[in-house]
N, C-alpha and C positions, 0 to 999 in steps of 0.2 A: 484214956481217950474221952475227950469232952464231947458231949452231945448238944446239938442245937435245940434249945428249948422250944417247946410247942406254944409259941406266942400266940395270941389272938390273931394277929395279922397273918402269920405264917399258916394258920389253920384256915383262915379265910381264903388264902391264895390256893391252898390245896383243894378246898371244897369247891372253888370257883372253877379251877381247871378241870377238875373231875366232872362238874356239871356240864361244862362246855363240851368235853369230850363225848359225854353221854347224849347230849342234844344233836351232835354231828352224827353219832352212830345210829340213833334210834329215831331221829326225826323229831317233829314237834311233840312235846310232852306238857302235861298239866303239871301244876305245882305238886299235886299229890303223888303223881307217877314219878317225878324227879325225886321226891323224897324216898319213895320206896326203893328206887335204884341206888340212891346214895347212902340211905340209912339215916338221913337227916329227918328232923321233925318238919311238919308243914310250916311252922313259924319260921324256922331257919331256912327253909327253902325258899320261902317268901322274900326273906331279907336278902338272900343270895340273888334271887332273880332281879330284885329292885336294884341291887348294886351293878349287875351286869347290864341291864337296861340303861341305867345311868351312864355307863361307859360306852354305850352304843354297840355292845357286843350281842345282846339279845333283844328280840323284838317279839310282840304278840303275833301270832299266826292263826287266828280263828278261835273257835270254841269246840269243846268236846261235849256232845249232848250227854246229859246225866239222867238222873231218875227225877224225882218230884222237885228237886232243888234247881237252882240256876245252873246254866251250863258253865262248865269250868273252862277258864282261858287256857289256850295252848301257847307255849312258848318255843322259840326256835332261835338258833344262832343267826344273827343278822347277816345275810349273805354279802351285803355291801360293805361290811366293816373292814375287809382287806381283800386283796387279789393277788394271784401268782401268775407267772409266766413259764411255760415249758416249751422247749424247742427240740427239734430234731434236725441235725446238720448232715446233709448228704452232698456229694460232689455236684449234683445237678439241681438241688432244690434245698430250701430251708423252710420247715413247717413250724409255725409258732402258734400256741393255744394260750388263751387267757381264761382262767377259772376263778370264780369267787371263793371265799374262805370255806364254804360249804361244799365245794367240789364240783359245782356246776360249770361246765365249759361254757362261756358266754361269747367266744370268738375263736376261730381257727382260720389261719391264712397260710398259703404257701407262696413264697417268693423266689425269684431267680437270683441266685447268689452272685451272678455277675453284675447285679445293679449296683454293688458297692465294691470298693478296691480292697477292703481288708476284713477280717472276721468281726472286728468291732462294729464296723459300719453295717456289715451284713445283718448281724444280730439286731442292732438297734433299729434298722429299717423294718425288719420283720416284726419286732415287738411293737413299734409305733404303729404299724399297719393294723396289727390285731387289736391294739387299744383303741385306735379310731373306729374300728368295726363295731366294737363293744361299747363305745362311748365311755371308756374308763380312762381317766387321766394317768399317765404313766407313773406319776409320783405315788400313786395308791398301791403299786405293786411291791409286795413285801419280800418276794424271793423269785430267783431265775435259776432254773435247772436246765442245762444244755446236754443233750445226748449226741454223742458223736463216736466215730470209730477210733480205734487205737487204744493205747495203754495210757491210763491216766494215774500219774504219780500221786499216791495219797498224801505225801508230805507237802507237795508244792501245788497240787491240782492242775498241773501243766500236762499237756498231751504229748506223747511220744509214739513213734511207729504208725503215725497216721498217714499211711502211703496215698490214700485217695484225696487227702486234705492237706496238702504240704504247707499251705499257709497257716495252719493250726499248730504253730510251733511254740516252743518255750517262750513265755512273755505274753501270750495271748490273754490268759486269765487275768493278769495284771491290768491289761488295757481294758478288758471287759469290765472290771471292777471299778476302774477309774471313770469309766463313762456311765455305768449303770448302778453301781453301788457294791458294797461288799458282800452282799447276799448272793452274787453270782457263783454258781457251782457248775463245773463240767463234769460229766459222768460217762463211763464207758456204756455204749448202747445196750449191750447185752445184759449188763447188770441192771439196767433200768427195766429191761424186759422180764427179768426175774422179780423185781418189785411188783410189776403189773401182774404176773402170773400169781404172785402170793396174795395180792389184794383182790383180784377179780377173777382168776382163772382156776384151772384144775389144781393148782397147788394151794388153794386157800385153806388156811388152817394147818398147813404142813410146815414144819421148822426146818427140815433137812431135805432139800432137793436140788437138782441142777437143771439148767435150761441148756439144751444143745442146739445152738443156732447154726443152720446150715443154709448156705446160699452163695453169693459172690466171695464172701469170707467165712471162715468157720470160727465160732466163739463159744465159750461156756460161761454161764452166769451160775455162781455157786452160792447157795443159802444154807448156812449151818447155824443151828441154834436160833433160827429166826432172824439171822442178821446176814448181810452181804459179807462174803469173804473175798477180799481183794488182793491179799497177799502183801508182803513187805514193800515191793516196788509197784504194786498194781497190776502185776502181770498174772495173777491167778486167773485160770480160765482161758489163757491164750492157746486153745487146744490145736489150732492151726499148725504150731510147731511141734505138735506131739510126734516122736519118733515111732514109725510103724515099720513092721517087717516088709522087706522088698522095696522099700523106697529109700533113696539116698538121704542122708543128713544134710540140712542146710549148711552151705559154706559161708553165707553172709546173712546174718540175721536182719540186716536192714533191707534186703532186697524183697520187694512184694512177692507174694505167691511162692515163697520158697520153702515153707514148711512141709514136712513129710506128710502129715494127715491132710493138709490142704491139697497136695497133689493127689491124694488118694480119692477124695471125695469132692474136690472143687469142680467147677463148671466144665473145664476142659476134660478132666477124667471122666465125668458123667456123659459127655458127648461121645466119647469112645465106647463107653459101656452101652450106650443106647444104640449105636450103629451096629454093635455085635449082636444086638437082639432085635434088629429089624425096625427100629424106630427112626422116623425121618428127622433130620436135623431141625432143632428147635431150642428156645431158651430152655434151661435146665428144669425150671419148675414146670413148664408145659410138658416136658418129656415125662415128668413123674406123673402129672395128671393124666396124660394119655395112657401111661402104663397101668394105672389104677382103673381107668375107665374101661380099657380093653382086656384087662386081666392078663397083662404080660408078666407072668410070675417069674420068668427068668431074670428080667431086668430088675424086678423089685427085690428078688432074692439076693441078687449081687449087690444092689445098692444097700440092702439091710446089713449084709455081711460087712461091707466097708464101714458103714456107720457103727456097727457093733464093735469094731476095733477101738474107736475112741470111747464108746460107752463103757466097754470092759475095762480099759485102762483107768477110767475115772472111778468105776465101781470098786475095784480092788484097793484103791487108796482111800476113797471117801465113804464108800458104802452108803450112798444117799437115800436108798429106798425108792426114790421117784426121780425119773429122768423124763423131762418134757422136751418134745421135739418142737422147734419153732424155726423161724426164718422161712424164706420162700420155698425151699425143698421140703422142710419138715411139714409145713401146713399143706403143701400139695400132696403129700403122701398119705396124710390123715392117719385114721386108726388102722387101715390096711398095712401101711408101712410101719407103724408103732408096733403092731402085733409081730411083724417079721423081725424087727430089731430086738424086741424082747426075747424071742425065741432064739435068735442068733447069739445073743449075749449069754444066755443060760447055758449054751453048748460050750463056751469057752471061759466062763467066769464062775467061781465058786459061790458068789452071791448072785441073786436074781432080782435086780431092781425092777420095778413096774415102769413100763415105758408108756407114756401118754403123749397126746397132742395138745398144743396150746389151745386154751379156750378164751383167750383175751380177744375181745371184739375190737375192730378198728385198728389204729396204729398202736402196736405194743410198745414201742420206744417212747412215743409221746405220752401214752397213758402212764408209763412208769416214771417219766420225768414229772408229771403232774403229781404222782404219789410222793415223789421225794420233795417237790416244791411245797406241797400242802403241809407235810410233816414239819418242814422247816418253818414256814410261816405261822402255823399254829403254835409251835413252840414259842415263837416270838410274842404273838398276839395273846394267846390264852394264858401264858405265864406272866404277863405284865399286869394282871389284875391285882387290885389291893383290897 
């Protein structure tokens, strides 16, 4: 097997990329600090920074007070060198965020999807409005990541089984790329939540965990070995269809709300459970919050037992070690519900995963889309150095 020789140009590319990643991760650094982190000499670090400044990727960002000598200049990734767009698409709203290459969100807008007739127009309108808010020309966007419900085919990038968004059918991705560029990616919303949790939440630094999303629909984001596991068809984590005892199997997989686990823990089921425990009718998340606030242990125990059915099924197959509750119901239940789910799983499952609550602030789908968009853009921008 032939090995690619370590040419000076290749070594410069590797050093430049490493330096840029360190500047993003650690913030402004002096030439000496960058040299310590990379193992490069001060002279080589200075040459590297000069190259990156010339290419418009690095800029000076103040000074670090020193001892008796002059203050050392601080260097940082130029945040204006590139931008990304992230979107969350829901039936009644589309939220778009624009961030600079350093990860700072410079604009976020929410638009009415009925303002355009098709997904391409909806996305374009939202991104244009976000760019206008940030005074960023749309041509400077290097990647677009769109989070949506449904199964995303890893081979084609198209969405299937998106019952709430019937217009997001096969061919939408091609239309989006024709209008916005080849960097457009559509990703399952719960998968993006897993990326956000790994980057910012309770799963930071954890390579093997799952996100259990509970709300209007049920979903599972699976992270194995530090990477998203989507499955061959993109259907990994579609836990709503999980067969459960006492619930009939679906007879038509294309019918919404037909999955066995969905019927066990969905909003209609929880309304019935709540009524049986004396809770007045209300949206599902409000029912859970009320139960926690009033100490309605009967309702919480029954909810935990139902969620434990899904968690245990996942645990005996994947043994993830950490299960993170997210979605409207998971967040509403908080640590009180997480504790009860963990105990319920331990009673029926030989492994005992830790059950935690999502710690991602803000919109977790949008934050995960930004993580994915920034990874894609930095790969393009940072790897282009010479």
